[in-house]
Structures are given as C-alpha cells and as structure tokens.
C-alpha positions in Angstrom: -27.2 -138.2 158.5 -25.5 -140.7 160.9 -25.9 -140.1 164.7 -22.3 -139.9 165.3 -21.8 -137.4 162.2 -24.9 -135.4 163.9 -23.3 -135.3 167.3 -19.8 -134.3 165.9 -21.4 -131.6 164.1 -23.1 -129.9 167.1 -19.9 -130.2 169.2 -17.9 -128.7 166.2 -20.4 -125.8 165.9 -20.1 -124.9 169.8 -16.3 -125.4 169.7 -15.8 -123.1 166.5 -17.1 -120.1 168.5 -15.5 -120.7 171.9 -15.6 -117.3 173.2 -19.4 -116.8 172.0 -20.5 -120.3 173.3 -18.7 -119.5 176.5 -20.4 -116.2 177.3 -23.8 -117.9 176.3 -23.3 -120.6 178.7 -22.1 -118.2 181.6 -25.8 -116.8 181.4 -27.2 -120.1 182.1 -24.4 -120.6 184.5 -25.0 -118.0 186.7 -28.7 -118.5 187.1 -27.9 -121.8 188.1 -25.4 -120.7 190.7 -28.1 -118.2 192.0 -30.6 -120.9 192.5 -28.1 -123.4 194.2 -27.0 -120.4 196.6 -30.2 -119.1 197.4 -32.0 -122.2 197.9 -29.1 -123.7 199.9 -29.6 -120.8 202.3 -33.1 -121.6 202.6 -32.9 -125.0 203.1 -30.1 -124.8 205.6 -32.1 -122.2 207.7 -34.9 -124.6 207.6 -32.8 -127.3 209.2 -31.0 -124.7 211.7 -34.4 -123.9 212.9 -35.6 -127.5 213.2 -32.5 -128.4 215.0 -32.7 -125.3 217.6 -36.4 -126.2 218.5 -35.8 -130.1 218.7 -32.8 -129.3 220.9 -35.0 -129.3 223.9 -36.7 -132.5 223.1 -39.5 -133.4 220.6 -42.3 -134.1 223.1 -43.0 -130.7 224.5 -46.1 -128.2 223.8 -47.1 -124.9 224.8 -50.2 -123.5 226.4 -51.0 -119.9 225.9 -53.5 -117.6 227.0 -56.1 -116.7 224.5 -57.9 -118.5 221.9 -56.4 -118.3 218.4 -58.4 -119.1 215.3 -55.8 -118.8 212.6 -52.6 -120.8 212.0 -52.4 -121.9 215.4 -50.3 -118.7 216.3 -50.0 -117.5 219.8 -52.2 -114.1 220.3 -50.3 -113.5 223.6 -52.6 -112.3 226.4 -55.1 -110.6 224.1 -58.6 -111.8 224.0 -58.0 -113.8 227.0 -61.1 -113.9 229.7 -58.8 -115.5 232.2 -55.0 -115.5 232.1 -53.1 -118.6 232.9 -51.9 -118.8 236.6 -49.6 -120.9 238.7 -52.4 -122.8 239.9 -53.0 -124.0 236.4 -49.6 -125.0 235.9 -49.9 -127.2 239.0 -53.1 -128.8 237.8 -51.6 -129.5 234.5 -48.7 -131.5 235.9 -51.4 -133.9 237.0 -53.0 -134.3 233.5 -52.6 -137.7 231.8 -49.1 -138.4 230.2 -47.6 -135.3 231.5 -44.3 -135.3 233.0 -43.4 -131.7 233.7 -45.6 -128.6 233.7 -43.6 -125.5 233.5 -45.0 -121.8 234.1 -43.1 -119.3 232.3 -42.9 -115.5 232.2 -40.3 -113.3 230.7 -39.1 -109.8 230.4 -35.9 -107.8 230.8 -34.4 -106.3 234.1 -31.3 -105.0 235.4 -29.2 -107.1 237.8 -26.7 -105.7 240.3 -24.1 -107.7 242.1 -20.7 -107.5 243.0 -20.6 -103.9 242.4 -21.4 -104.3 238.8 -24.7 -103.9 236.8 -26.1 -105.0 233.4 -29.5 -105.7 231.9 -30.4 -109.3 231.0 -33.3 -111.5 230.0 -35.1 -112.6 233.2 -37.1 -115.9 233.2 -39.7 -116.4 235.7 -40.1 -120.3 235.6 -41.0 -123.4 237.6 -38.4 -125.6 239.6 -38.5 -128.2 236.9 -37.4 -126.0 234.1 -34.1 -127.4 233.6 -35.3 -131.0 233.5 -38.0 -130.3 230.9 -35.6 -128.3 228.7 -32.5 -130.2 229.1 -30.6 -127.3 230.9 -27.6 -128.3 232.9 -26.5 -126.6 236.3 -22.7 -126.0 236.2 -22.6 -125.4 239.9 -25.1 -125.1 242.8 -28.5 -126.3 241.9 -31.6 -125.0 240.1 -34.6 -123.4 241.7 -35.6 -125.3 244.6 -38.8 -127.1 244.6 -41.0 -124.6 246.7 -44.7 -124.1 246.4 -45.0 -122.1 243.0 -47.0 -119.2 244.9 -44.6 -119.1 247.8 -41.3 -119.4 246.3 -38.2 -117.7 248.1 -36.2 -115.1 246.4 -33.3 -117.1 244.8 -32.0 -116.8 241.6 -29.9 -119.0 238.9 -27.4 -117.1 236.8 -26.6 -118.0 233.0 -23.0 -118.5 232.4 -22.4 -115.2 230.3 -24.4 -113.1 233.1 -22.2 -114.9 235.8 -18.9 -114.2 233.9 -19.7 -110.5 233.3 -20.7 -110.1 237.2 -18.2 -112.3 239.0 -15.7 -113.4 236.5 -14.4 -116.9 238.0 -14.9 -116.2 241.6 -17.4 -118.1 243.6 -21.0 -116.7 243.5 -22.9 -119.1 245.1 -24.6 -117.6 248.1 -23.9 -114.2 247.0 -27.0 -111.5 246.9 -27.8 -109.7 243.9 -30.6 -107.2 243.3 -33.1 -107.5 240.4 -35.5 -104.8 239.9 -35.1 -103.5 243.3 -35.4 -107.0 245.2 -32.6 -108.8 246.7 -32.2 -112.4 245.4 -29.4 -115.1 246.7 -27.6 -117.0 244.0 -28.1 -120.7 244.1 -26.8 -121.8 240.9 -24.7 -121.2 237.9 -26.0 -122.8 234.3 -23.8 -124.4 232.0 -23.3 -122.5 228.7 -26.2 -123.0 226.1 -25.7 -120.8 223.5 -27.9 -119.2 221.0 -31.6 -120.2 220.0 -33.1 -118.3 217.0 -30.9 -115.4 217.7 -31.8 -115.3 221.6 -28.7 -115.6 223.8 -29.7 -118.3 226.5 -26.6 -117.5 228.4 -27.2 -113.9 229.0 -30.1 -114.7 231.5 -31.2 -115.2 234.9 -33.6 -117.6 236.2 -36.2 -116.9 239.0 -39.4 -118.6 240.6 -42.3 -117.8 238.4 -44.2 -115.9 241.3 -41.5 -113.7 241.7 -41.5 -112.9 238.1 -45.1 -112.0 238.0 -44.4 -109.5 240.8 -41.4 -108.3 239.2 -43.1 -107.6 235.7 -46.4 -106.6 237.3 -48.3 -109.5 235.6 -51.7 -110.9 236.0 -51.0 -114.2 234.1 -48.3 -116.2 232.7 -47.0 -115.8 229.4 -47.6 -119.4 228.9 -47.1 -123.0 230.3 -44.8 -125.6 228.7 -45.5 -129.2 228.9 -43.3 -132.1 228.6 -45.0 -135.3 228.1 -44.1 -139.0 228.1 -42.3 -140.3 225.1 -44.6 -142.7 222.6 -47.8 -140.8 224.1 -50.5 -140.0 221.7 -50.2 -136.3 221.2 -53.9 -136.0 220.5 -54.6 -137.8 223.9 -52.1 -135.3 225.8 -53.9 -132.4 224.2 -57.3 -133.5 225.3 -56.1 -134.2 228.9 -55.1 -130.7 229.1 -58.0 -129.2 227.6 -60.3 -131.2 229.9 -58.4 -129.7 233.1 -58.3 -126.1 231.8 -61.9 -126.2 230.4 -62.7 -127.5 234.1 -60.7 -124.6 235.7 -61.7 -121.7 233.5 -65.0 -122.8 232.2 -64.4 -122.2 228.6 -61.6 -122.5 226.1 -59.9 -119.2 226.3 -56.7 -120.9 225.8 -54.5 -122.3 222.9 -52.6 -125.4 222.8 -49.6 -125.4 220.2 -47.8 -128.6 220.0 -44.1 -128.6 218.8 -45.1 -130.0 215.3 -47.4 -127.2 214.9 -44.8 -124.5 215.4 -42.3 -126.5 213.1 -45.3 -126.8 210.4 -45.7 -123.1 210.6 -42.1 -121.9 210.5 -41.5 -124.5 207.8 -44.3 -123.2 205.6 -43.0 -119.8 206.1 -39.4 -120.8 205.2 -40.7 -122.8 202.1 -42.5 -119.9 200.8 -39.1 -117.9 201.2 -37.1 -120.4 199.5 -39.4 -120.8 196.8 -39.3 -117.0 196.3 -35.6 -116.8 196.3 -35.4 -119.8 193.8 -37.8 -117.7 191.5 -35.1 -114.8 191.8 -32.4 -117.1 190.7 -34.8 -118.4 188.0 -35.1 -114.9 186.5 -31.3 -115.2 185.8 -32.0 -118.4 183.9 -34.6 -116.6 181.9 -31.8 -113.8 181.2 -29.7 -116.9 179.9 -32.3 -118.2 177.9 -32.7 -114.8 175.9 -28.9 -114.9 175.3 -28.9 -118.3 173.8 -32.0 -117.4 171.7 -30.2 -114.5 170.2 -26.9 -116.5 169.6 -28.9 -119.0 167.8 -30.6 -116.5 165.8 -27.3 -115.0 164.7 -25.8 -118.7 164.2 -28.7 -119.2 161.9 -27.9 -116.4 159.7 -24.1 -116.7 159.6 -24.4 -120.6 158.7 -27.2 -119.9 155.9 -24.8 -121.3 153.2 -23.9 -124.4 155.5 -27.6 -125.1 156.0 -28.0 -125.0 152.2 -25.2 -127.5 151.6 -26.7 -129.9 154.2 -30.2 -129.4 152.5 -28.5 -130.1 149.0 -26.9 -133.5 149.9 -30.2 -134.8 151.4 -30.6 -133.6 155.1 -34.2 -133.4 156.0 -35.7 -130.2 157.5 -36.5 -132.0 160.8 -32.5 -132.8 161.1 -31.5 -129.3 160.3 -34.0 -128.3 163.2 -32.6 -130.9 165.4 -28.8 -129.7 164.8 -29.6 -126.2 166.0 -32.1 -127.3 169.2 -29.2 -129.9 170.0 -26.7 -127.0 170.0 -28.8 -124.6 172.3 -29.2 -127.7 174.8 -25.6 -128.3 174.6 -24.8 -124.5 175.4 -27.5 -124.7 178.3 -26.3 -127.9 179.6 -22.8 -126.9 179.7 -23.7 -123.8 181.6 -26.0 -125.8 183.9 -23.2 -128.1 185.0 -20.7 -125.5 185.5 -22.8 -123.4 187.4 -23.9 -126.2 189.5 -20.3 -127.1 190.3 -19.5 -123.3 191.1 -22.6 -123.1 193.4 -21.6 -126.5 195.2 -18.0 -125.1 195.5 -19.2 -121.5 197.0 -21.7 -123.3 199.5 -18.5 -125.7 200.6 -16.2 -123.1 201.2 -18.6 -121.0 203.0 -19.4 -123.8 205.3 -15.6 -124.3 206.0 -15.2 -120.5 206.4 -18.2 -119.6 208.4 -19.5 -122.9 209.9 -22.5 -121.2 211.7 -23.6 -120.1 208.2 -26.8 -122.2 207.8 -26.3 -123.4 204.1 -27.4 -126.9 202.9 -27.5 -128.0 199.5 -31.0 -129.3 198.3 -31.0 -131.9 195.9 -34.6 -131.1 194.6 -33.8 -127.6 193.8 -30.5 -128.5 192.2 -32.1 -131.1 190.0 -35.1 -128.7 189.1 -32.5 -125.9 188.2 -30.7 -128.2 185.9 -34.0 -129.5 184.1 -35.2 -125.9 183.7 -31.8 -124.9 182.3 -31.7 -127.5 179.7 -35.5 -126.9 179.1 -34.8 -123.4 178.4 -32.2 -124.2 176.0 -34.7 -126.5 174.1 -37.4 -123.4 174.2 -34.8 -120.9 173.1 -33.6 -123.1 170.4 -37.1 -123.8 168.8 -37.5 -120.6 166.8 -34.2 -120.1 165.3 -34.1 -124.0 164.6 -37.6 -123.8 162.7 -36.2 -120.7 160.7 -33.1 -122.7 159.6 -35.4 -125.7 158.7 -37.5 -123.5 156.4 -34.9 -122.4 154.3 -34.6 -123.5 150.8 -31.5 -125.2 149.5 -30.8 -123.0 146.4 -31.7 -119.8 148.3 -29.4 -120.6 150.9 -26.7 -121.6 148.7 -27.1 -118.4 146.8 -26.5 -116.3 150.0 -23.3 -114.4 150.6 
C-alpha cells in the first residue's frame, strides 16, 4: 500500500463518521483546554507574585527574630531569646554594603480625624522606609529623620486613608488620634495599590518606636535591609550576621533574602500548577478511553474491509498502522482544537479581566499536545492488534 493511499484511507475513515469522530476528538480537546487554562492561571500567578515582590527592588533582605531551621520561613517572635531592637536596626545601617536599614512593626488600629473614624493597617517604620521600598510622597514629607528611640508623634497617611478622612481638603498639620494617642500629619503618600491582596493605601505610617508602644511589643517584627546593587549577597548576609552575633551573643535571628522568598513561593506555586495540570490530565485520560472505545467499535464494523485489504496483500503491520494512525489523528485534531480554544479563552479573559493573572506556559502546552497524541497512540494499539490478527477468509465471511 502506497503512503498516499495509506494517508487517504485514514482521512476517509475519520471523515466517514463525522459525528462520531467529532465527539471522540472533543474528549481529548476538553482535556487539553483544561490543562491550558489551569496551567495558565498557575503560571500567571507565579509571574504576578514575582512582579509584586520585585516592585520594591531586587536588593532587599529581611532579618526576622528567632532561628528558623526549615525552608527559611520566618518563625516570628517564637523561639527568640532576644527580640530585634531599634538599636539592632541602627547597627545594621553601618554594616558593609547596606544602604538602608528599616525597622518594622505592624498591626491594625483605629484612626480618628476630621470627625471621622476608620480601622486601618498601622506600620511602625523607620524614616528611610520610603526610600528603601520606592514609595513616593504626594504632599508633605515622610517621617522626619529623628533618633529611632526618640521619635516625635507624627504620621503619614496612605492615599485611601487620607481620602476617607479628609476627602480633597488639606490635611497637612492636622491632628489625628491613633490608639488613643495624638499624632500630627506630616505627609500624604501616592497611590501604591495592592500587594498580594494587601491594600498598601489603606494604611498609616508612624515611627517604629511609637509602633512598639502602640502595640505593646518588646521587639520588632523584622528589619528590612536594602543593600547596594552588584553587591555579593553572601557578603552582605555575612556582614549582617557578624553585627547581630556581636550584639545578641548567638544566632537567634533568621536572614531571608529576596531570592529565598521567591524560591519558596515559586516551589509552592510550581506544585500547585503541577497539581492542576494533573487534574486536567484526568480529562485527557477520559478522552483516551473514548478513543479506545470508538476504535474497538470501528474494528468490529470494518471487519470485511480488513479482510479485503488482507486478501489483496496488505500486511498485518499495515492494518495495525491504519487503526493506530486513525486514533492518533483523532487525538491530534482534538488536541489542536482544545489548544486553540484554551488560548482563545485566556486571551479573552485577559482583555475582559486585566487583573486576572493568566499566562500561557509553552512547556505545558507542548506537554499537553504530546500527551494527547500519545494517549491516542496507546488507545489505538489494542484495537489495531485485534484488527491485524483477523484472518482474511474469516473476516470476509463476517456479516
């Protein structure tokens, strides 16, 4: 049998039963579409988180209280023999390669001003917070460069907090009450948006020492360090360790670099993406069962055709190749159709919901297509072997 006749016969077999072939290919197509959609969400989420964390720069690390021994995850204040202090933050500012050292303590509290009241996120930070994290002040100034432990009761409002309390009127110099204490407004921040679901505009910023008093904390939540670009991260970490070891007398702290944070998050999202891809793969297996069923039926329906081909000299291997080729063609049609549908849905979703993190992963797309065709190959093997085993005379006698 010539190659062109072989291909023509496969195409005619698929086209002869359009409805059946279409439904069979649909099972594979749904699986591929599911894989494309689910992995696109996972890949988009991964890039979204990377973008969120790198918007503040790529040369930052966090010093957190307590010694962590697993995965570099911050343990908080538990197991810490000595909390991080404002003095530690000042000392780290003098460490090699360090540009800014920012003490941070966080919580939520009620703010009263202009006859209005609302609950907001309260950040007790150092005066270099805006420079370290690339926050811009819209009006006024950020926290003044007072001594960390003798900071004045001043506050900088996030853009949403300002709008909720004062609308468009001038708030600089006004007094607000936070947690029962009076603070003077010295600045209004520009809109920053959200970071991983946290609204950075519905906030207020007060000096770290005032934050410790407000929340009755013995130590800081963490100290964020911004170091010079092109600095060796290992050297920066070693310098910070030396400073803190000298002050604490032991390693009762955890240093987490930005890359470590991204690696941990990336590994978690990678596992989730692989998991949802596996869920989509179940649809592919269901489609494979459909191909196996249809090809088994096709062998029974075309027994006389098989007998005729064998009678005119077609080899058993060629008969098997016919049915395997038909199964692979069905799975390829379904795979490409599902791919086009999946890509179209992702593109339309991106235009309709720009904030939806979806990004097509070429790796998973290729894997989905390869697996789809492979499933077609595997599903067609047994029916093809059954067809190849038929004896010409027996097949021709079949009614």
